[in-house]
Backbone as a ProteinNet text record, in pm:
[ID]
protein_1_A
[PRIMARY]
MKIAIIGLGKMGANMARRLCRGKIKVVGYNRSDEITRQLAEQEGLSPATSLTDAISQLASPRLVWLMLPAGDVTESYIKQLKDKLTDGDIVIDGGNANYQDSIRRGEYLKTSGIGYIDAGTSGGVWGLDNGYCLMVGGDKKDVHHLEPILKVLAPSATDGWAHVGPIGAGHFSKMIHNGIEYGMMQSYAEGFALLKNKSEFNYDLAQLTELWRHGSVVRSWLLDLSADFLKDDQELADIAPFVADSGEGRWTIDESIRQGVATPVLAMALYMRFASQNDNAYTNKILAMMRNAFGGHLLKDK
[TERTIARY]
-575.1	-651.4	-642.5	-790.8	-779.8	-841	-807.3	-833.7	-823.1	-913.7	-919	-854.9	-776.5	-715.3	-776.1	-845.3	-902.2	-821.9	-731.7	-653.7	-523.9	-450.5	-303.3	-198.8	-228.3	-108.2	12.9	81	213.8	234.3	113.2	95.3	0.2	-82.7	-151.1	-84.7	-8.8	47.3	187.3	257.1	333.6	276.1	162.2	102.5	43.3	13.5	-50.2	87.6	215.1	324	353.7	361.5	377.3	311.6	183.1	99.7	127.8	114.2	149.2	292.9	373.4	501.9	511.7	383.8	370.6	258.4	222.6	164.7	27.8	-49.8	-182.2	-220.1	-340.1	-411.2	-467.3	-425.9	-471.1	-528.8	-668.9	-730.5	-712.5	-646.6	-647.6	-706.6	-748.6	-834.9	-787	-720.2	-724.9	-776.5	-798.3	-867	-776.3	-658	-556.4	-508.1	-535.9	-503.1	-340.2	-262.5	-123.7	-70.4	-76	-3.5	-63.8	-199.2	-263.8	-199.1	-163.5	-111.7	41.5	118.8	241.7	227.9	154.4	165.1	116.2	35.6	-9.8	102.7	183	305.9	422.9	443.2	572.9	519.2	412.1	367	285	202.3	80.5	-45	-45.4	-175.4	-293.1	-417.9	-508.5	-584.5	-575.6	-629.5	-782.6	-839.6	-970.8	-1004.3	-1094.4	-1146.5	-1231.7	-1299.6	-1381.8	-1417.7	-1491.2	-1498.2	-1582.1	-1690	-1770.2	-1708.6	-1595.2	-1501.7	-1426.3	-1352.7	-1277	-1374.6	-1490.3	-1570.9	-1596.1	-1630.1	-1679.9	-1567.8	-1407.8	-1331.2	-1311.6	-1394.2	-1364.8	-1477.5	-1436.3	-1537.9	-1583.3	-1681.5	-1729.5	-1681.8	-1649.2	-1678.8	-1561.2	-1628.9	-1530.3	-1463	-1332.8	-1256.9	-1217.7	-1240.3	-1234.1	-1146.2	-1013.7	-942.1	-923.5	-976	-977	-841.4	-772.1	-650.7	-661.2	-766.8	-808.9	-777.4	-796.4	-789.7	-925.5	-881	-984.1	-1083.1	-1205.7	-1280.8	-1400.4	-1448.6	-1546	-1529.5	-1410.1	-1351.9	-1378.2	-1333.2	-1369.5	-1503.5	-1584.1	-1741.8	-1796.1	-1771.7	-1858.3	-1797.2	-1705.1	-1684.4	-1744.6	-1751.6	-1831.9	-1960.7	-2037.1	-2160	-2186.5	-2077.1	-2093.2	-2112.1	-2000.7	-1980.2	-2105.7	-2165.4	-2302.9	-2376.8	-2395.6	-2504.9	-2432.3	-2303.7	-2241.2	-2206.3	-2210.5	-2156.1	-2276	-2242.2	-2343.6	-2310.2	-2416.7	-2396.8	-2266.3	-2183.1	-2052.5	-1930.8	-1946.4	-1852	-1744.7	-1629.7	-1584.5	-1507.5	-1528.7	-1457.3	-1340.4	-1232.1	-1118.2	-1066.2	-1077.9	-1027.1	-902.1	-791.9	-644.8	-584.2	-669.4	-641.2	-648.9	-611.7	-617.6	-747.7	-851.2	-972.8	-997.4	-1071.5	-1117	-1208	-1145	-1196.6	-1366.8	-1436.5	-1555.4	-1648.4	-1566.8	-1626	-1638.5	-1532.1	-1522	-1617.6	-1640.7	-1755.6	-1875.2	-1912.6	-2018	-2056.1	-1932.1	-1934.9	-1969.9	-1926	-1920.3	-2084.3	-2133.9	-2262.1	-2366.9	-2314.2	-2390.7	-2368.1	-2258.8	-2249.4	-2312.3	-2304.4	-2364	-2510.4	-2607.6	-2732.3	-2751.7	-2648.6	-2664.3	-2552.3	-2510.2	-2469.7	-2300.1	-2258.6	-2126.5	-2035.1	-1923.9	-1827.4	-1737.7	-1689.1	-1604.7	-1473	-1362.3	-1249.2	-1185	-1131.9	-1046.1	-925.1	-825.8	-684.6	-592.1	-549	-444.1	-304.4	-257	-143.6	-18.8	95.8	198.3	335.4	407.5	523.8	573.6	471.5	519.5	561.2	664.7	692.8	812.5	816.1	927.6	862.9	729	646.4	665.2	690.9	696.2	820.8	939	1041.9	1072	1012.7	1005.7	880.3	762.3	635.5	590.4	460.5	342.7	348	311.2	249	111	25.4	-120.3	-201.2	-280.3	-346.9	-494.7	-536.6	-658.6	-764.6	-892.4	-1021.5	-1115.3	-1195.4	-1308.6	-1379.8	-1463.9	-1511.9	-1416	-1404.1	-1313.4	-1297.4	-1441.9	-1455.7	-1386.2	-1418.4	-1392.3	-1240.1	-1163.9	-1026	-947.1	-999.4	-944.8	-946.8	-1057.9	-1065.1	-959.9	-940.3	-813.6	-684.6	-635.2	-533.2	-423.6	-443.5	-334.4	-294.8	-375.7	-335.9	-252	-290	-212.3	-66.8	-93.9	44.2	161.3	125.1	196.9	238.5	142.7	157.1	248.7	272.8	324.7	466.1	557.4	698	710.7	653	646.3	506	466.4	365.1	322.6	414	369.1	409.6	469.2	493.4	468.3	420.6	390.3	237.8	135.9	8.5	-65	-162.5	-252.2	-411.1	-496.2	-613.5	-679.3	-650.8	-643.7	-773.9	-882	-1024.2	-1140.5	-1263.1	-1374.7	-1355.7	-1458.8	-1419.4	-1423.9	-1327.9	-1279.8	-1127.1	-1100.2	-984	-868.9	-880.3	-758.3	-733.1	-833.8	-791.3	-776.5	-837.7	-793.7	-636.9	-624.2	-461.7	-363	-411.2	-324.2	-313.4	-429.4	-456.5	-346.9	-346	-248.3	-109.2	-79	51.4	100.7	5.8	37.3	81.7	-0.7	28.5	133.1	196.5	320.6	430.2	416.9	504.7	516.6	430.5	461.1	539.6	514.9	574.7	725.2	758.9	919.1	967.5	914.8	966.7	1005.2	921.9	952.5	1056.7	1071.9	1169.1	1323.4	1317	1431.4	1469.3	1398.1	1410.1	1454.6	1395.9	1468.5	1597.3	1618.1	1750.7	1856.9	1827.6	1942.6	1958.6	1827	1854.2	1936.8	1917.8	2010.1	2166.5	2180.6	2318.4	2375.5	2296.6	2348.2	2381.1	2288.1	2313.9	2434	2469.7	2591.8	2719.3	2768.8	2857.9	3013.6	3015.1	3174.4	3224.9	3122.6	3149.3	3152.1	3095.7	3087.4	3049.4	2939.8	2915.8	2888.1	2933.6	2879.6	2777.8	2643.9	2515.9	2521.8	2565.8	2564.4	2624.5	2760	2823.4	2770	2687.1	2620.2	2504	2424.6	2294.3	2353.3	2443.5	2494.6	2541.1	2615.5	2673.3	2561.1	2455.5	2321	2252.6	2266.2	2211.1	2242.5	2351.4	2443	2431.9	2353.5	2348	2290.5	2250.1	2179.2	2033.2	1999.1	1842.1	1759.5	1801.5	1717.4	1731.8	1767.1	1778.2	1644.5	1614.9	1481.6	1491.4	1382.8	1403.9	1405.4	1318.9	1327.7	1466.7	1546.8	1683.1	1746	1710.7	1801.5	1778	1647.3	1616.9	1669.3	1676	1739.2	1903.7	1960.4	2105.2	2138	2029.6	2041.3	2066.8	1958.2	1970.2	2049.1	2096.2	2188.7	2354.2	2333.1	2475.8	2512.3	2397.9	2398.8	2412.7	2314.5	2278.5	2263.3	2330.2	2312.1	2245	2259.6	2215.1	2087.7	2015.6	1884.8	1841.4	1921.8	1916.5	1800.7	1751.6	1689.5	1516	1529.5	1400.3	1333.7	1180.4	1125.9	1085.6	1075.7	1054.6	898.1	818.3	666.3	629.5	575.5	556.9	399.1	330.4	195.1	153.6	20.5	-5	-141.2	-142.7	-232	-404.3	-376.8	-521.7	-517.4	-450.4	-465.7	-397.6	-311.2	-243	-382.1	-451.3	-559.9	-708.4	-691.5	-780.4	-753.4	-586.2	-537.5	-574.8	-546.6	-578.7	-719.4	-817.9	-952	-990.2	-931.8	-958.8	-902.6	-782.7	-724.7	-823.9	-892.8	-988.1	-1118.5	-1153.9	-1280	-1252.8	-1141.8	-1103	-1062.6	-1024.3	-972.2	-821.1	-762.1	-619.4	-506.4	-428.9	-339.2	-235.1	-226.4	-110.4	-39.3	24.6	95.9	218.5	275.6	397.1	300.7	207.1	132.7	71.6	14.5	-61.2	45.5	155	258.9	313	328.5	391.4	303.7	181	82.5	88.5	91.2	76.2	201.5	319.1	451.8	413	351.2	344.8	260.6	158.9	76.5	169.5	243.3	343.8	441.9	471.3	600.7	540.7	413.1	377.9	427.6	482.8	548.4	664.5	744.6	874.4	983.4	1114.9	1213	1307.5	1253.7	1350.6	1386.2	1509.3	1591.6	1515.9	1442.2	1360.4	1272.8	1212.1	1106	1155.6	1275.6	1317.6	1354.7	1399.8	1429.8	1304.2	1195.4	1055.3	1005.1	1024.6	992.2	1089.7	1175.7	1294.7	1233.7	1218.4	1170.3	1026.7	945.1	825.5	830.5	912.1	961.7	1021.5	1128.6	1205.1	1110.5	1005.2	947.8	814.8	755.9	622.2	631.2	737.3	737.7	620.3	613.7	553.5	622	551	618.5	689.2	803.2	888.2	846.4	844.4	849.3	966.7	996.6	1100.7	1124.4	1211.1	1228.2	1192
-1324	-1248	-1294.3	-1298.6	-1373.2	-1279.6	-1300.5	-1235.8	-1296.9	-1263.7	-1350.3	-1219.8	-1259	-1192.2	-1236.6	-1160.1	-1199.9	-1123.1	-1221.8	-1158.9	-1151.5	-1240.3	-1301.3	-1249.8	-1154.6	-1100.4	-1079.2	-982.5	-949.3	-874	-780.7	-687.3	-803.5	-848.4	-941.6	-1060.6	-1133.6	-1232.5	-1189.8	-1087.3	-1034.2	-1010.3	-913.8	-890.4	-1004.8	-1108.4	-1213.2	-1290.2	-1283.9	-1367.5	-1266.7	-1134.8	-1066	-1075.4	-1092.9	-1123.1	-1245.3	-1340.6	-1476.4	-1466.2	-1397.2	-1402.1	-1324.3	-1241.2	-1163.8	-1213.7	-1358	-1427.1	-1386.9	-1338.5	-1317.2	-1436.7	-1491.8	-1605.1	-1534.5	-1606	-1550.2	-1676	-1636.2	-1718.2	-1657.4	-1725.7	-1670.9	-1724.1	-1654.7	-1707.4	-1624.9	-1703.8	-1637.2	-1709.9	-1632.1	-1716.5	-1826.7	-1815.7	-1933	-1990.8	-2099.3	-2145.1	-2189.2	-2176.2	-2218.6	-2123.6	-1990.8	-1908.6	-1930.7	-1967.6	-2015.2	-2143.3	-2225.9	-2380.7	-2317.7	-2237.1	-2199.1	-2136.9	-2037.3	-1953.7	-2066.8	-2155.8	-2255.3	-2342.1	-2388.9	-2468.4	-2369.6	-2249.9	-2186.6	-2103.6	-2045.8	-1966.4	-2014.4	-2128.9	-2155.9	-2090.7	-2018.2	-1982.1	-2072.8	-2030.8	-2120.9	-2106.5	-2219	-2188.5	-2199.7	-2120.7	-2123.4	-2143.7	-2220.1	-2291.4	-2174.2	-2076.9	-1993.9	-1875.8	-1768.7	-1662.4	-1718.5	-1781	-1838.4	-1928.3	-2007.7	-2093.4	-2004.1	-1885.3	-1803.7	-1744.9	-1696.7	-1638.7	-1718.6	-1864.1	-1959.2	-2001.3	-1972.5	-1972.5	-1887.1	-1764.3	-1662.1	-1652.2	-1593.4	-1579	-1445.5	-1428.1	-1280.9	-1199.5	-1078.3	-976.4	-1037.2	-1068.3	-1109.2	-1011.1	-1006.2	-928.8	-960.9	-912	-922.6	-836.6	-846.1	-769.3	-782.9	-702.3	-685.3	-641.2	-730.5	-679.6	-711.6	-646.9	-691.6	-555.4	-595.1	-464.6	-361.8	-226.1	-156.9	-152.8	-89.3	-116.2	-224.2	-290.7	-383.3	-530.1	-557.1	-669.1	-673.2	-556.6	-502.5	-483	-416.8	-411.5	-525.7	-647.6	-755	-838.2	-810.5	-893	-817	-670.9	-617.1	-638.1	-637.2	-705.1	-832.4	-941.1	-1068.2	-1067.9	-966.1	-972.1	-930.5	-827	-770.2	-889.7	-967.7	-1096.1	-1188.8	-1212.7	-1315.4	-1278.7	-1131.1	-1103.9	-1057.8	-1033.6	-974.3	-864.6	-823.8	-703.9	-706.5	-630.5	-600.4	-636.1	-730.6	-764.9	-636.3	-637.5	-499.1	-565.2	-521.4	-527.6	-415.2	-439.3	-367.8	-363.4	-237.6	-237.2	-175.1	-257	-197.9	-177.6	-212.9	-184.5	-41.9	10.4	139	164.8	202	228.3	377.8	419.8	582	593.9	691.2	748.5	773	802.3	828.5	685.6	579.2	446.9	417.5	455.7	403.9	430	574.9	644.7	592.1	541.8	480.1	357.6	286.6	136.3	121.2	229.3	230	245.2	342.9	357.8	201.3	159	50.7	-57.1	-74.8	-201.7	-152.4	-37.1	28.8	-16	-20.7	-59.6	-195.2	-276.9	-435.7	-427.8	-300.8	-307.5	-339.9	-359.2	-413.8	-276.2	-293.7	-175.8	-194.4	-75.7	-49.4	34.4	-10.6	77.4	73.7	201.8	220	235.6	151.2	138.4	177.1	302.9	309.4	248.5	173.9	78.3	135.8	143.2	187.4	87.3	66	-4.9	-116.2	-132.1	-241.8	-347.7	-401.1	-558.9	-556.5	-422.7	-430.2	-425.6	-436.6	-414.3	-560.2	-643.7	-781	-747.5	-684.9	-668.5	-536.9	-436.3	-308.3	-265	-314.5	-299.3	-188.8	-173.8	-95.7	34.8	155.7	262.9	257.7	277.3	263.4	389.8	442.1	562.8	468.7	497.4	433.3	530.9	500.4	575.2	485.2	546.9	441.4	510.7	473.4	480.3	447.1	508.9	502.5	368.9	295.9	169.3	78.5	85.6	-21.4	-19.4	89.7	109	49.8	89.7	52.4	-110.6	-150	-333.7	-390.6	-317.8	-347.3	-311.3	-236.2	-194.1	-305.3	-414.9	-528.3	-561.1	-552	-600.6	-492.4	-357.7	-263.6	-244.5	-265.6	-264.2	-363.6	-472.9	-590	-551.7	-494.4	-441.8	-342.3	-250.5	-130.3	-159.6	-83.1	-65.4	-87.6	-28.1	-68.2	-33.2	-94.9	-38.8	75.7	169.4	317.2	405.8	358.1	436.3	350.7	452.4	391.1	382	366.5	362.5	492.9	521.3	607	618.4	637.8	666.3	828.6	821.5	963.7	1058.5	980.7	1032.7	939.4	985.5	913	815.1	723.6	654.9	767.8	688.3	787	853.4	881.4	963	880.9	756.7	685.5	661.4	635.6	618.7	767.1	869.3	1024.1	1031.6	1013.9	1050.4	943.2	818.9	730.7	796.9	828.4	898.1	1024.8	1129.7	1229.6	1175.5	1073.5	1029.4	972.1	920.6	846.5	962.1	1076.5	1174.9	1237.6	1269.7	1329.6	1229.1	1113.8	987.2	1003	1030.8	1052.8	1180.5	1300.8	1415.4	1395.4	1317.1	1267.5	1210	1100.8	997.8	1066.8	1172.2	1240.8	1323.8	1399.7	1490.2	1425	1307.9	1214.8	1177.2	1144.6	1063.6	1167.1	1293.9	1410.7	1421.8	1425.1	1497.5	1402.2	1259	1136.6	1152.5	1194.2	1203.6	1291.1	1425	1520.7	1504.8	1438.5	1394.2	1273.8	1187.8	1109.1	1154.7	1255.7	1309.4	1417	1437.1	1552	1462.4	1417.1	1346	1379.4	1488.8	1542.8	1530	1504.6	1469.9	1314.1	1242.2	1109.4	1069.3	1099.6	1089.5	951.5	882.9	768	789.2	744.2	780.9	691.9	586.2	495.2	584.2	622.1	693.9	820.2	878.7	1017.7	974.2	898.4	874.7	801.2	745.3	677.4	808.7	877.6	1015.1	1103.6	1111.7	1194.8	1122.7	991.1	927.4	994.1	1039.3	1078.2	1206.6	1266.3	1424.3	1507.1	1478.5	1565.2	1586.1	1700	1731.8	1660.1	1579.3	1519.2	1358.3	1321.4	1184.2	1137.9	1006.8	929.8	803	722.3	595.3	555.7	662.4	632.2	642.3	744.1	755.7	634.6	581.5	457.2	342.6	306.3	237.4	250.8	366.3	395.6	394.4	413.1	381.8	214.1	150.8	3.7	-39.7	9.6	-41.2	22	149.1	189.6	117.2	66.5	27.4	-124.9	-163.2	-290.9	-243.3	-160.9	-113.3	13.6	111.2	231.3	274.4	176.6	208	166.6	78.3	18.8	16.5	-51.8	-71.8	-174.1	-286.9	-370.9	-347.7	-205.8	-177.8	-82.7	-144.9	-42.7	100.1	219.8	331.1	355.4	250.7	256.7	274.6	363.9	379	398.9	286.1	266.3	370.2	383	444	367.6	361	277.3	328.1	427	527.8	611.3	621.6	723	856.6	834.4	969.9	1055.6	987.2	1062.3	1111.1	1020.7	1064.7	1179.7	1184.2	1307	1465.9	1418.2	1534.5	1587.2	1480.4	1503.4	1575.8	1546.3	1608.7	1757.9	1766.9	1917.8	1995	1935.7	2027.1	2057.3	1980.2	1972.8	2082.6	2093	2190.9	2323.7	2316	2454.2	2487.4	2373.2	2384.2	2369.8	2437	2414.4	2322.1	2220.6	2121.7	2085.1	2178.4	2156.6	2047.9	2022.5	1913.7	1788.1	1765.6	1641.6	1627.2	1700.5	1687.5	1662.8	1729.5	1712	1563.1	1524.1	1375.4	1291.6	1299.5	1211	1232.4	1342.9	1335.8	1291	1285.2	1229.4	1071.5	1034.1	897.1	842.9	935.1	906.1	902	998	1024.5	940.3	848.1	754.1	637.4	604.3	536.6	528.8	667.4	692	725.3	725.2	787.3	682.1	720.9	647.2	681.4	766.2	876.8	789.6	827.4	753.5	778.3	892.6	939	833.9	782.5	677	549.5	517.8	371.8	395.7	506.1	535.4	521.2	579.6	584.5	416.8	360.7	207	143	164	79.3	122.2	239.8	285.4	207.8	212.8	161.7	-7.2	-60.6	-203.6	-236.4	-155.3	-142.5	-132.6	-42.9	-34.6	-120	-134.7	-209.1	-341.8	-375.8	-518.2	-503.7	-368.7	-368.3	-417.6	-482	-567.5	-446.6	-496.8	-415.9	-467.8	-396.2	-402.7	-438	-553.5	-541.4	-472.2	-435.1	-331.3	-403.3
2004.5	1940	1779.3	1726.9	1578.6	1478.6	1370.7	1257.5	1115.2	1052.8	892.3	796.6	728.1	617.3	500.6	389.8	276.7	154.4	64.9	-28	12.4	-38.3	10.4	-87	-160.7	-263.4	-194.8	-250.7	-213.4	-64.2	-61.7	97.6	172.2	134.2	227.4	286.2	188.2	241.7	354.2	316	405.9	563.6	540.5	672.1	737.1	689.2	743.4	813.6	741.2	800.6	924.1	914.8	1045.1	1134.4	1136.1	1234	1310.7	1214.2	1266.5	1376.8	1310.6	1398.2	1512.2	1534	1618.7	1724.8	1708	1790.4	1778.4	1680.6	1636.7	1556.3	1586.2	1520.3	1385.9	1293	1146.9	1074.5	1032.4	915.1	798.4	672.3	555.8	453.7	356.2	257.6	106.1	12.5	-114	-223.5	-330.6	-470.7	-496.9	-524.6	-546.1	-403.1	-399.6	-256.6	-221.3	-348.5	-318.4	-222.3	-226.2	-111.6	37.5	10.1	155.7	225.9	134	184.8	218.5	157.2	192.3	340.9	373.1	494.2	588.8	567.9	676.8	729.8	609.3	643.9	699.4	670.5	717.4	832.3	826.6	944.9	1061.2	1032.1	1106.8	1091.9	963.2	945.9	940.7	961.5	933	801.5	729.4	574.6	588.4	501.5	459.3	337.5	289.9	148.4	73.9	176.3	124.4	215.2	170.6	263.9	388.7	350.6	461.3	555	496	590.4	654.6	615.5	697.7	828.9	789.2	897.9	1015.4	961.4	1065.7	1158	1125.8	1205.4	1309.7	1314.1	1413	1509.4	1637.5	1742.9	1742.5	1776.9	1806.7	1906.2	1854.4	1747	1645.9	1532.5	1420.6	1342.6	1323.5	1263.9	1118.5	1027.1	871.8	797.4	763.8	731.9	553.2	471	338.8	288.5	185.7	102.3	-33.7	-108	-221.8	-322.9	-448	-564.4	-525.3	-543.2	-534.1	-627.2	-617.9	-712.6	-691.8	-804.8	-807.4	-726.5	-718.6	-642.2	-483.8	-434.3	-280.5	-258.4	-345.2	-348.3	-335.7	-407.7	-406.6	-284.4	-225.7	-74.1	39	8.7	127.3	116.4	1.7	-2.3	54.3	15.5	84.1	250.2	267.3	404.1	495.5	422.2	510.6	536.9	447.5	457.3	554	583	643.1	791.4	830.1	956.3	1023.8	1135.5	1233.6	1329.6	1400.5	1485.3	1569	1561.9	1661.1	1555.2	1460.3	1396.4	1322.9	1254.1	1205.3	1083.2	980.8	839	841.1	814.6	785.2	640.2	555.6	437.6	454.7	394.1	386.7	254.7	148.4	7.2	-21.1	-143.9	-186.7	-223.4	-156.4	-188.1	-170.4	-266.4	-274	-133	-97	42.9	19.5	-75.8	-83.8	-93.7	-158.9	-133.1	-7.4	53.1	207.9	304.7	285.5	342	330.5	202.8	169.1	222.1	208.4	259.7	411.6	491.6	632.5	656.3	584.4	617.8	578.8	439.3	442	516.1	603.6	668.3	808.3	857.3	979.8	992.5	866.3	887.6	945.2	920.2	994.5	1124.5	1187.4	1302.9	1297.4	1165.8	1140.8	1131.6	1196.7	1217.1	1074.5	1044.2	926.9	953.8	915.9	957	793.1	779.7	645.3	693.7	651.7	692.4	583	583	453.1	490.8	396	439.4	360.3	414.8	325.2	387.3	279.8	322.6	234.2	132.5	6.2	68.9	-9.3	12.6	130.4	171.4	303.3	432.2	440.3	551.2	628.3	580.9	660.8	759.9	735.3	780.8	869.8	796.8	862.3	943.8	900.3	967.6	854.9	895.4	789.4	851.1	780.7	827.1	814.5	904.5	883.5	939.9	836.9	869.5	888.2	1013.9	1051.5	1054.1	989.9	994.8	1043.9	1136.9	1190.8	1328.7	1368.5	1507.3	1618.8	1735.8	1826.6	1880.3	1926.1	1978.7	1881.2	1748.7	1666.4	1666.5	1653.3	1645.5	1758.1	1888.7	2007.8	2011.5	1952	1941.9	1855.5	1748.9	1648.6	1701.2	1793.8	1831.7	1844.8	1930.6	1890.7	1786.8	1681.1	1554.2	1485.8	1509	1438.5	1487.1	1633.5	1706.9	1653	1591.9	1555.7	1427.9	1326.1	1191.1	1170.4	1274.1	1245.6	1305.7	1276.6	1302.3	1457.7	1526.4	1675.1	1745.7	1873.4	1909	1932.8	1936.8	1953	1822.8	1728.2	1617.2	1502.3	1421.4	1248.3	1234	1334.6	1320.5	1420.5	1355.1	1428.4	1398.1	1487.8	1439.4	1397.2	1262.9	1229.7	1192.2	1223.9	1208.9	1196.6	1137.8	1134.3	976.3	968.3	824.2	725.9	618.9	536.5	535.1	654.6	708.3	677	706.9	679.9	517.1	420.1	276.5	236.1	291.3	217.9	257.1	379.8	408.7	308.8	313.9	214.6	97	18.1	-116.2	-137.6	-33.1	-35.1	-23.7	58.2	86.4	-41.2	-115	-254.2	-362.1	-343.8	-447.4	-419.4	-293.7	-256.4	-314.2	-306.3	-352.3	-469.1	-574.1	-701.8	-727.5	-655.9	-683.1	-636.1	-521.8	-490.8	-590.7	-605.7	-719.4	-846.8	-903.3	-1019.4	-1019.2	-901.4	-856.9	-880.4	-812.3	-795.7	-943.7	-1010.6	-1136.5	-1230.7	-1212.4	-1326.2	-1292.9	-1158.7	-1146.7	-1184.8	-1144.3	-1191.2	-1348.6	-1423.1	-1568.5	-1602.2	-1527.8	-1572.8	-1513.3	-1443.4	-1390.1	-1496.3	-1533.2	-1620.1	-1777.3	-1805.8	-1947.2	-1942.5	-1833.9	-1836.2	-1827.3	-1965.3	-2000.6	-1966.4	-1973.5	-1941.7	-1798.5	-1693.3	-1586.4	-1537.5	-1622.3	-1623.3	-1478.6	-1409.6	-1262.5	-1267.7	-1146	-1080.2	-1016.8	-1071.2	-975.3	-876	-847.6	-744.4	-640.7	-668.6	-566.3	-510.1	-604.1	-576.6	-468.8	-509.1	-426.6	-306.9	-291.3	-153.9	-70.9	-136.5	-62.6	-22	-102.7	-55	78.7	84.4	184.8	322.2	335.8	476.4	487.5	560.2	582.1	498.3	374.2	289	314.1	287.4	302.8	204.8	110	17.6	37.1	166.6	188.9	230	198.3	218	189.3	238	178.5	25.2	-28.9	-172.9	-231.2	-178.7	-181.9	-191.8	-80.6	-27.1	-119.8	-169.4	-259.6	-380.7	-427.2	-551.4	-563.6	-432.4	-435.4	-432.3	-399.3	-388.2	-528.1	-622	-742.9	-858.6	-827.6	-911.6	-893.4	-770.8	-771.5	-825.7	-874.5	-946.2	-1129.2	-1159.4	-1291.4	-1304.4	-1376.9	-1395.6	-1529.7	-1632.4	-1766.8	-1768.6	-1703.7	-1687.6	-1846.9	-1928.5	-2078.6	-2106.1	-2001.6	-2027.2	-1970.5	-1894.8	-1825.1	-1932.6	-1950	-2053	-1966.6	-2042.7	-1943.3	-1951.6	-1885.5	-1860.5	-1718.5	-1670.6	-1531.6	-1534.5	-1442.6	-1419.9	-1304.7	-1311	-1181.6	-1133	-991.9	-927.9	-913.6	-944.7	-926.4	-811.8	-731	-610.9	-661.9	-749.5	-779.2	-865.9	-922.2	-1016	-895.9	-822.7	-706.5	-643.8	-625.1	-536.6	-611.5	-765	-844.5	-847.9	-866.1	-857.3	-717.8	-635.2	-476.8	-493.8	-557.9	-551.2	-637.6	-727.1	-820.4	-747	-670.8	-587.3	-503.8	-415	-321.9	-379.3	-507.3	-564.2	-480.3	-471.5	-417.2	-512.1	-574.1	-651.7	-618	-705.6	-679.1	-812.5	-844.5	-995.5	-988.3	-890.9	-898.9	-874.6	-808.8	-803.4	-932.1	-994.2	-1112.7	-1227.2	-1226.5	-1332.5	-1334.8	-1187.6	-1194.3	-1228.4	-1209.8	-1266.6	-1421.9	-1478.4	-1621.6	-1697.5	-1607.5	-1648.8	-1667.4	-1582.1	-1585.8	-1702.5	-1744.5	-1847.1	-1997.6	-1989	-2105.3	-2108	-1999.8	-2004.3	-2116.3	-2153.1	-2222.9	-2363.8	-2404.6	-2535.7	-2538.4	-2457.5	-2413	-2390.3	-2425.8	-2369.1	-2280	-2208	-2156.6	-2019.7	-1986.8	-1859.1	-1753.4	-1759	-1612.3	-1576.3	-1674.6	-1663.3	-1611.2	-1691.2	-1620.5	-1481.9	-1436.9	-1289.6	-1208.7	-1248.1	-1172.8	-1176.3	-1295.4	-1282.2	-1182	-1185.6	-1087.6	-959.6	-931	-774.1	-732.7	-826.4	-775.8	-763.9	-840.5	-822.1	-684.1	-645.8	-515.7	-408	-386.6	-288.5	-287.6	-413.3	-390	-483.2	-530.8	-599.9	-727.8	-767.9	-891.8	-1012.8	-1106.5	-1212.7	-1297.9	-1360	-1448.8	-1594.8	-1710.8	-1829.4	-1903	-1945	-2025.4	-2164.1	-2177.8	-2300.1	-2419.4
[MASK]
++++++++++++++++++++++++++++++++++++++++++++++++++++++++++++++++++++++++++++++++++++++++++++++++++++++++++++++++++++++++++++++++++++++++++++++++++++++++++++++++++++++++++++++++++++++++++++++++++++++++++++++++++++++++++++++++++++++++++++++++++++++++++++++++++++++++++++++++++++++++++++++++++++++++++++++

């Protein structure tokens, strides 16, 4: 089986690596060709010099997986693909797109007989080794055709991926997933800040986080990551308390307003990220470190 991956950033490049190692033939295109050359040398990826070149290396029905920034960049590639692909080909968007854009894009491509799959993708920079959690929306026949790819990208052939509904359902579920993530991270960070500030107990945060990882009801992968970086540095003196938001938290709160469903924890977690730009709180240093640990997001130096 063969697939083209367009966009070889942190996530896209590692997904290409995992597919190559899983005996899937991968054609790769990236605006900067340095990573493409590296993947060709290290993993056997077939490099492409343009979107047209990438498509020309595929046989029908062609599979094109986009790993691009949400918004205008993805939109421009969708428009190009409509002109370059034909009936029966399938476009997969694995980036963090707004689910409403995904529904619209699915209808747009459908007029040319091109299938569309929105794949909510979680796993960050650890996905190469651990596999990716894939929330897939689209027509049943298109998802069935993509199954061999999904089974290699996921933690196993049976776990970590699912067809969750029609077009839009994949990115909607990923949006809610990220909203929940905001709340979980905020809760951990506030708790760690309270522990650190209790000076008379002189807590060892590395010891406590490691303790909680075993048998505690608050154990999680986020806690595992926190334990890893706290064992090396608990003061985080060189880390700026700036926590960016990727957009999915905002979309989640917009959806809660549309539905009239109260989500005070998720909303406050988003607002706290906004507030972090003018705050020196230890809470936000912890949040920044967690984002870096799971997603490779850049840290700001103090």
